[in-house]
FILUMTOR-657285 format. One line per field, with one value per atom (N, C-alpha, C): x, y, z; residue number from 1; residue in one letter. Coordinates in steps of 0.05 Angstrom, whole numbers. Atoms other than C-alpha are relative to their C-alpha. Last residue first. Layout:
N
x <- [X; ...]
y <- [Y; ...]
z <- [Z; ...]
n <- [NUM; ...]
res <- [A; ...]
END
This chain:
121
x <- [2; 1100; -17; -3; 1078; 2; 21; 1064; 10; 5; 1120; -18; -9; 1113; 2; 6; 1079; 16; -20; 1071; 6; 3; 1021; 31; -27; 1022; 8; 0; 961; 29; -33; 958; -2; 8; 889; 22; -33; 851; 17; 16; 801; 29; 5; 814; 2; 30; 802; 4; 10; 878; -34; 12; 891; -9; 19; 913; -5; 1; 955; -18; 20; 950; 8; 4; 1002; -12; 9; 992; -2; -2; 1028; -12; 4; 1016; 2; 24; 1016; 9; -24; 1014; -13; -22; 972; 19; -36; 941; 15; 9; 874; 10; 24; 901; -4; -15; 942; -25; 25; 939; 7; -11; 976; -5; 20; 949; 10; -5; 988; -6; 4; 973; -2; 10; 984; -5; 19; 988; -11; -5; 1036; -24; -28; 1040; -13; 7; 997; 26; -19; 1002; -6; -4; 949; 18; -10; 958; -5; -18; 933; 3; -10; 868; 22; 3; 852; 6; -26; 837; -7; 12; 791; 25; -10; 795; -13; -17; 765; 11; 16; 699; 32; -4; 729; -11; 21; 687; 2; 24; 728; -18; -10; 792; -23; -3; 761; 12; 17; 740; 8; 1; 813; -34; -26; 845; -11; -12; 788; 24; 18; 753; 8; -11; 819; -29; -15; 820; 9; 6; 753; 28; 13; 770; -8; 40; 825; -20; 11; 906; -34; 16; 944; -12; 23; 1009; -21; 15; 1060; -21; -6; 1110; -18; -26; 1109; 4; -9; 1033; 22; -21; 1011; 18; 7; 946; 12; 35; 954; -3; 4; 1037; -37; -18; 1052; -13; 10; 987; 24; 24; 1005; -8; -11; 1071; -17; -8; 1035; 3; -30; 1021; 0; -14; 950; 28; -27; 943; -2; -10; 872; 21; -32; 844; 10; 9; 765; 23; 11; 782; 2; -26; 788; -15; -12; 744; 27; 18; 684; 22; 0; 718; -3; -26; 718; 21; -6; 643; 30; 10; 631; 10; -28; 679; -10; 21; 634; 21; -15; 680; -22; 17; 657; -7; 11; 712; -23; -14; 746; -7; 10; 693; 12; 38; 691; 8; -1; 773; -29; -15; 766; 4; 17; 721; 14; 18; 768; -22; -18; 830; -24; 3; 783; 14; 23; 765; -9; 16; 833; -25; -19; 875; -17; 11; 813; 20; 27; 827; -6; -6; 906; -42; 8; 896; 5; 22; 919; 9; -1; 938; -15]
y <- [24; 1216; -12; 19; 1287; -20; 11; 1353; -36; 18; 1396; -10; 27; 1461; -17; 30; 1519; -10; 11; 1592; -23; 21; 1639; -25; 11; 1713; -30; 20; 1764; -18; 22; 1824; -18; -9; 1880; -10; 41; 1835; 23; 9; 1910; -25; 28; 1925; -14; 7; 1989; -22; -14; 2014; -6; -28; 1962; 14; -25; 1901; 31; -23; 1844; 20; -15; 1767; 29; -24; 1712; 28; -25; 1645; 23; -23; 1588; 23; -31; 1524; 18; -31; 1455; 13; -26; 1394; 19; -8; 1337; 14; 16; 1329; 0; 15; 1362; -17; 11; 1421; -24; 26; 1438; -7; 24; 1500; -27; 29; 1561; -17; 15; 1634; -26; 35; 1683; -12; 17; 1765; -29; 23; 1826; -25; -2; 1900; -18; -33; 1901; 2; -19; 1823; 25; -27; 1762; 20; -17; 1680; 36; -20; 1638; 16; -24; 1567; 23; 2; 1501; 21; -31; 1510; -13; 4; 1445; 30; -11; 1470; -11; 1; 1420; 10; -16; 1420; 6; 0; 1373; 12; 10; 1399; -14; 31; 1412; -18; 13; 1466; -28; 0; 1507; -25; 16; 1492; -8; 28; 1516; -18; 15; 1580; -33; 18; 1602; -19; 24; 1623; -20; 31; 1644; -9; 22; 1685; -23; 34; 1700; -1; 11; 1751; -21; 7; 1787; -33; 23; 1792; -18; -2; 1838; -22; -10; 1828; 1; -7; 1770; 17; -19; 1750; 8; 13; 1700; 6; -21; 1747; -19; 7; 1691; 21; -16; 1678; 4; -7; 1618; 28; -25; 1615; 11; -6; 1549; 26; 6; 1547; -1; 2; 1611; -30; -19; 1627; -10; 16; 1562; 18; 14; 1597; -11; 24; 1649; -12; 19; 1719; -31; 23; 1752; -9; 18; 1826; -31; 16; 1864; -26; 4; 1905; -12; 11; 1896; 1; -29; 1894; -14; -15; 1822; 21; -7; 1774; 17; -18; 1777; 12; -40; 1745; 18; -1; 1677; 27; -11; 1691; -4; -17; 1689; 14; -21; 1636; 28; -33; 1595; 17; 7; 1515; 31; 0; 1509; 12; 26; 1488; -1; 12; 1560; -37; -22; 1605; -24; 12; 1552; 8; 33; 1567; -7; 4; 1641; -36; -6; 1651; -5; 33; 1612; 8; 30; 1655; -17; -7; 1728; -32; -14; 1710; -1; 24; 1687; -6; 26; 1743; -23; 2; 1795; -20; 11; 1761; 17; 22; 1769; -9; 11; 1845; -39; 20; 1877; -9; 22; 1951; -32]
z <- [18; 2746; 11; -24; 2783; -19; -20; 2743; 12; 21; 2725; 22; -16; 2780; -35; -1; 2736; 2; 5; 2746; -1; -11; 2725; -10; 9; 2725; 7; -14; 2731; -18; 18; 2712; 25; 35; 2731; -20; -1; 2795; -30; 19; 2816; -6; -11; 2889; -22; -6; 2881; 0; -25; 2885; 10; 2; 2828; 23; -4; 2842; -14; -3; 2821; -3; 2; 2818; 11; -7; 2815; -9; 27; 2798; 28; -15; 2835; -24; 2; 2806; 12; -26; 2824; -16; -7; 2783; 12; -3; 2789; 6; 7; 2739; 15; 4; 2766; -10; 27; 2784; -3; 15; 2848; -13; 1; 2878; -19; 7; 2905; -7; -8; 2897; -7; 11; 2906; 1; -15; 2929; -26; 19; 2899; 17; 13; 2929; -20; -3; 2980; -13; 12; 2978; 7; -2; 3014; -6; -10; 2992; -2; 5; 2996; 10; -4; 2999; -14; -22; 2978; 18; 4; 2935; 21; -28; 2896; 12; -14; 2815; 43; -20; 2771; 11; -14; 2696; 34; -26; 2669; 11; -28; 2632; 14; 7; 2562; 22; 19; 2562; -5; -18; 2611; -12; -17; 2567; 25; 8; 2510; 18; 2; 2543; -8; -26; 2584; -14; -14; 2514; 18; 19; 2473; 9; 10; 2529; -19; -26; 2559; -17; 8; 2488; 25; 32; 2499; -7; -5; 2576; -25; 5; 2556; -4; -19; 2552; -15; 12; 2536; 17; -12; 2540; -4; -9; 2521; 28; -28; 2489; 24; -14; 2441; 7; -14; 2427; 17; 19; 2389; 0; 18; 2429; -30; 11; 2462; -19; 12; 2462; -3; 39; 2475; -10; 21; 2522; -19; 19; 2562; -25; 14; 2585; -15; -10; 2623; -30; 12; 2627; 4; -11; 2639; -13; 15; 2631; 11; -10; 2651; -21; 18; 2599; 22; 26; 2630; -15; 13; 2708; -33; 11; 2736; -14; -21; 2780; -4; -11; 2736; 23; 16; 2684; 23; 6; 2724; -5; -31; 2739; 5; -7; 2658; 35; 9; 2649; 2; 11; 2693; -5; 31; 2696; -12; 16; 2765; -30; 3; 2791; -8; 20; 2756; 13; 21; 2807; -25; 13; 2866; -31; 3; 2862; -10; 21; 2854; -2; 18; 2906; -26; 2; 2952; -24; -6; 2935; -1; 32; 2935; -10; 11; 3013; -39; -1; 3026; -4; 9; 3004; -7; 36; 3025; -13; -1; 3099; -26; -5; 3099; -9; -33; 3074; -11; 3; 3005; 34; 6; 3003; 16]
n <- [121; 121; 121; 120; 120; 120; 119; 119; 119; 118; 118; 118; 117; 117; 117; 116; 116; 116; 115; 115; 115; 114; 114; 114; 113; 113; 113; 112; 112; 112; 111; 111; 111; 110; 110; 110; 109; 109; 109; 108; 108; 108; 107; 107; 107; 106; 106; 106; 105; 105; 105; 104; 104; 104; 103; 103; 103; 102; 102; 102; 101; 101; 101; 100; 100; 100; 99; 99; 99; 98; 98; 98; 97; 97; 97; 96; 96; 96; 95; 95; 95; 94; 94; 94; 93; 93; 93; 92; 92; 92; 91; 91; 91; 90; 90; 90; 89; 89; 89; 88; 88; 88; 87; 87; 87; 86; 86; 86; 85; 85; 85; 84; 84; 84; 83; 83; 83; 82; 82; 82; 81; 81; 81; 80; 80; 80; 79; 79; 79; 78; 78; 78; 77; 77; 77; 76; 76; 76; 75; 75; 75; 74; 74; 74; 73; 73; 73; 72; 72; 72; 71; 71; 71; 70; 70; 70; 69; 69; 69; 68; 68; 68; 67; 67; 67; 66; 66; 66; 65; 65; 65; 64; 64; 64; 63; 63; 63; 62; 62; 62; 61; 61; 61; 60; 60; 60; 59; 59; 59; 58; 58; 58; 57; 57; 57; 56; 56; 56; 55; 55; 55; 54; 54; 54; 53; 53; 53; 52; 52; 52; 51; 51; 51; 50; 50; 50; 49; 49; 49; 48; 48; 48; 47; 47; 47; 46; 46; 46; 45; 45; 45; 44; 44; 44; 43; 43; 43; 42; 42; 42; 41; 41; 41; 40; 40; 40; 39; 39; 39; 38; 38; 38; 37; 37; 37; 36; 36; 36; 35; 35; 35; 34; 34; 34; 33; 33; 33; 32; 32; 32; 31; 31; 31; 30; 30; 30; 29; 29; 29; 28; 28; 28; 27; 27; 27; 26; 26; 26; 25; 25; 25; 24; 24; 24; 23; 23; 23; 22; 22; 22; 21; 21; 21; 20; 20; 20; 19; 19; 19; 18; 18; 18; 17; 17; 17; 16; 16; 16; 15; 15; 15; 14; 14; 14; 13; 13; 13; 12; 12; 12; 11; 11; 11; 10; 10; 10; 9; 9; 9; 8; 8; 8; 7; 7; 7; 6; 6; 6; 5; 5; 5; 4; 4; 4; 3; 3; 3; 2; 2; 2; 1; 1; 1]
res <- [A; A; A; P; P; P; R; R; R; P; P; P; G; G; G; Y; Y; Y; H; H; H; A; A; A; T; T; T; A; A; A; R; R; R; V; V; V; A; A; A; R; R; R; R; R; R; A; A; A; A; A; A; D; D; D; F; F; F; E; E; E; I; I; I; T; T; T; E; E; E; A; A; A; V; V; V; R; R; R; G; G; G; G; G; G; D; D; D; H; H; H; R; R; R; R; R; R; Y; Y; Y; L; L; L; I; I; I; T; T; T; L; L; L; A; A; A; D; D; D; I; I; I; G; G; G; V; V; V; L; L; L; V; V; V; E; E; E; E; E; E; L; L; L; T; T; T; F; F; F; H; H; H; L; L; L; E; E; E; G; G; G; A; A; A; A; A; A; L; L; L; A; A; A; P; P; P; G; G; G; W; W; W; Y; Y; Y; A; A; A; R; R; R; M; M; M; A; A; A; T; T; T; K; K; K; G; G; G; R; R; R; L; L; L; R; R; R; G; G; G; S; S; S; P; P; P; E; E; E; G; G; G; M; M; M; R; R; R; Q; Q; Q; V; V; V; I; I; I; F; F; F; P; P; P; S; S; S; R; R; R; M; M; M; E; E; E; F; F; F; D; D; D; D; D; D; A; A; A; Y; Y; Y; H; H; H; S; S; S; L; L; L; I; I; I; R; R; R; E; E; E; L; L; L; D; D; D; H; H; H; A; A; A; N; N; N; W; W; W; A; A; A; T; T; T; I; I; I; W; W; W; E; E; E; A; A; A; A; A; A; F; F; F; A; A; A; E; E; E; A; A; A; F; F; F; T; T; T; R; R; R; D; D; D; I; I; I; M; M; M]
END
């Protein structure tokens, strides 16, 4: 079971890694064969399922966005579940994101699903 202490520490480190634009640090949060689900995978990677699996695929997906240098996330809240947590944050463009990350029994992130709100007008 995920507890609040773990969830808040994980979310803080996760946000810090993204804001440092450190791809290997970001990937260190995930199991080697984790699955990512996002509507941006459809747009940016041409993958109709919206799913990618494994760190190699994620390097190709996240690498260009990190290299562009404009990504910055602001943590708003952390929600705690049984074997998952949801990180609510704002992107650099003001859009809100809820990212749910599921963990295995060893607390390795094995699946993540991103949900995006509209960008402010």
